[in-house]
Each structure stands twice: as structure tokens, then as C-alpha cells.
C-alpha positions as CSV (number, residue, x, y, z in Angstrom):
1,N,83.3,139.2,68.6
2,K,85.2,141.2,65.2
3,I,84.8,139.6,62.1
4,V,87.5,138.1,60.1
5,H,87.5,138.7,56.1
6,P,88.0,135.4,55.1
7,A,91.4,135.5,52.8
8,D,92.1,137.1,55.8
9,F,91.2,134.0,57.7
10,E,92.6,132.1,55.4
11,R,95.8,133.8,55.6
12,R,96.5,133.7,59.2
13,K,95.7,129.8,59.3
14,A,98.7,129.6,55.9
15,K,100.1,131.3,58.6
16,A,99.9,129.4,62.0
17,K,100.2,126.1,59.7
18,L,104.3,127.3,59.1
19,R,104.4,128.2,62.2
20,E,104.3,125.1,63.0
21,K,106.3,123.2,60.8
22,R,109.7,125.7,61.7
23,K,108.8,124.9,64.7
24,K,108.8,121.6,64.0
25,N,111.7,120.5,61.2
26,R,113.8,122.8,64.0
27,K,113.3,120.9,67.3
28,E,113.8,117.7,64.0
29,N,117.0,119.8,63.5
30,Y,118.0,119.9,66.5
31,E,117.3,116.8,67.7
32,T,119.5,115.5,64.7
33,K,122.3,117.6,65.7
34,M,122.2,116.4,69.5
35,L,122.7,112.9,67.9
36,H,125.6,113.7,66.1
37,M,127.7,114.7,68.5
38,N,129.2,112.9,71.3
39,P,127.2,111.6,74.7
40,D,130.8,113.5,76.4
41,D,130.7,116.9,74.8
42,I,126.5,116.9,75.5
43,K,127.2,116.1,79.2
44,A,130.4,118.3,79.6
45,E,128.0,120.9,77.7
46,I,125.2,120.5,80.3
47,E,128.3,120.8,83.3
48,E,129.5,124.2,82.0
49,Y,126.3,125.8,82.4
50,K,125.7,124.0,85.2
51,E,128.4,126.2,86.5
52,M,127.4,129.0,84.8
53,E,124.4,129.3,87.0
54,K,126.1,128.8,89.4
55,A,127.9,131.6,89.4
56,G,125.4,133.4,88.4
57,K,126.3,134.5,84.9
58,L,124.3,132.3,82.3
59,T,121.2,134.8,80.6
60,K,118.3,133.5,79.5
61,W,118.6,132.5,76.2
62,K,121.3,130.4,77.5
63,K,119.5,129.0,80.9
64,D,116.3,128.3,78.1
65,K,119.6,126.5,76.1
66,M,120.5,124.4,78.7
67,S,117.2,123.2,79.5
68,R,116.7,121.6,76.6
69,E,119.9,120.5,75.6
70,V,119.3,118.5,79.1
71,A,116.1,117.6,78.1
72,F,116.9,116.3,74.8
73,F,120.0,114.8,76.4
74,D,117.5,112.9,78.8
75,R,114.9,111.5,76.0
76,L,117.2,110.4,73.6
77,K,119.8,109.8,75.5
78,D,120.0,105.7,74.6
79,K,120.2,107.6,71.6
80,V,122.3,109.3,71.1
81,E,124.9,106.7,73.4
82,T,124.5,104.4,71.2
83,N,126.9,104.4,68.7
84,N,126.2,108.4,67.4
85,K,124.2,106.6,65.4
86,I,121.3,108.2,63.6
87,V,117.7,106.7,64.3
88,H,114.1,108.0,63.4
89,P,112.4,107.9,66.6
90,A,109.7,105.6,65.0
91,D,112.7,103.4,64.0
92,F,114.1,103.1,67.7
93,E,110.7,103.7,69.2
94,R,109.7,100.2,66.7
95,R,113.0,97.8,67.3
96,K,111.9,98.6,71.5
97,A,109.0,96.9,70.4
98,K,110.0,95.1,68.8
99,A,113.2,94.0,71.8
100,K,110.0,94.1,74.4
101,L,107.8,91.4,72.4
102,R,110.8,88.9,72.1
103,E,111.4,89.0,75.7
104,K,108.3,88.4,76.6
105,R,107.2,85.4,74.3
106,K,111.0,83.9,75.8
107,K,109.9,84.3,78.8
108,N,106.7,82.9,77.7
109,R,108.3,79.9,76.0
110,K,110.8,79.1,79.2
111,E,107.6,79.1,81.6
112,N,106.3,76.7,79.2
113,Y,108.4,74.5,79.3
114,E,109.1,73.9,82.6
115,T,105.6,73.1,83.3
116,K,105.3,70.9,81.0
117,M,108.4,69.6,82.7
118,L,106.7,69.9,86.3
119,H,103.3,68.2,85.6
120,M,106.1,65.1,83.1
121,N,107.0,61.5,85.2
122,P,110.1,61.5,85.9
123,D,111.1,57.9,84.7
124,D,110.2,59.1,81.9
125,I,112.7,62.5,81.3
126,K,114.5,60.0,82.3
127,A,114.0,57.2,79.7
128,E,113.7,60.3,77.1
129,I,117.8,61.8,78.7
130,E,118.8,57.8,78.4
131,E,117.3,57.8,74.5
132,Y,119.5,60.7,73.8
133,K,122.7,59.6,75.2
134,E,122.3,56.6,73.0
135,M,121.8,58.2,70.0
136,E,125.2,60.3,71.0
137,K,127.0,57.0,71.5
138,A,125.5,55.6,68.3
139,G,126.5,59.2,66.8
140,K,122.5,59.9,65.3
141,L,121.8,62.9,67.5
142,T,121.6,65.9,65.3
143,K,122.3,69.5,67.3
144,W,118.5,70.1,67.4
145,K,117.6,66.5,69.4
146,K,121.0,67.7,71.5
147,D,120.4,70.7,72.4
148,K,116.6,69.5,74.0
149,M,118.8,67.0,75.6
150,S,120.8,69.5,77.8
151,R,118.4,71.6,77.9
152,E,116.7,68.8,80.1
153,V,119.4,67.8,81.2
154,A,120.2,70.0,82.8
155,F,116.4,71.1,84.2
156,F,116.3,67.8,85.5
157,D,119.0,68.8,87.3
158,R,117.9,72.0,88.3
159,L,114.4,70.5,90.0
160,K,114.2,67.1,90.5
161,D,113.3,66.7,93.3
162,K,110.3,69.2,92.2
163,V,110.0,66.7,89.3
164,E,109.6,64.1,92.3
165,T,107.4,66.0,94.9
166,N,104.6,66.7,91.4
167,N,104.6,64.0,90.4
168,K,103.8,62.1,93.7
169,I,100.8,65.4,94.0
170,V,99.9,64.3,90.6
171,H,100.2,61.0,90.1
172,P,99.9,58.7,94.3
173,A,101.6,55.5,94.3
């Protein structure tokens, strides 16, 4: 083992850190450039590289560039194709997670609503629908109640048999 002077060690450490920073900046700049480009242009360039590769005219440098572009394009395809907006990777991931959470909540709401409605007595559902219709005739139905009525009517029409069979099982006569 070679003994390294502390000053040399610090200098080498600083150089390595600087190299990493430059590498990161190059990668970010390349990403930004790709995000600004038209997706069709990128695809055309990739196809051009592939044709050159088949013909055997691709240099090592061009081959490396092609592999980088293909990898970046595959990874950033969603971002590149959304109207060429520049989106920070962290924002992109956050939005993706938010959309996923929204979908999950929507699914849970729907399942909970269906479960609640399936366990209700069909006569109660019919009575509630009739009550809504009377309120609508009187002009006292708010938008919120109108939406709820349309959901209940659609649900009851769709799963009438299931609600009735469920009710017979839960509440035998």
C-alpha cells in the first residue's frame, strides 16, 4: 500500500467530486435537450442510426450515442411526448404518484359505494329514488342530490337482481 500525502488525498477527492458533478450536469443537459426535441425527430434519428448499423457504417462514438439516445428516449418517452413540456424528473414522479393515488381512491370509493348499496334493502333504495323524484318535481333538488339520484338510479338498474338476492340472503323473510 502506497502512503498518500493528505493534501494529495484531498485534491484527488475534490477532483473525483468535480468529475461526478460534471457527469451529472452533462446527463441533465442531455435530458433537457431531448425534452426540447420533437419526438418524431428523435425517432427518425434513432432509425437512421439503426440503418447505419445494419450497413456497418456506425463508428464506436455514433454507436455509443445511439445507445444513449435509445435508452433516454425509452425512459423519457412519456415526458417527451406530452407536448414537449420540460418537467423536472422529481415533479414527473410526484405527478405520477398523485395520479396513481387518485385512481386508487376513486376505485375504493366505487367499491365502498357498491358494497353499501348491495347491503341495503331494495325497498329503501326505491323509496329514496322516489323521494328524489318528488323533490325534483317540486324543484327542490340541488345539484349534489341530483347527481346522487342519477348514480343510485343507474346502480339500481344495473345491479337490481344482485341487490335483491343479497337482501334475501341477509334478511330472509
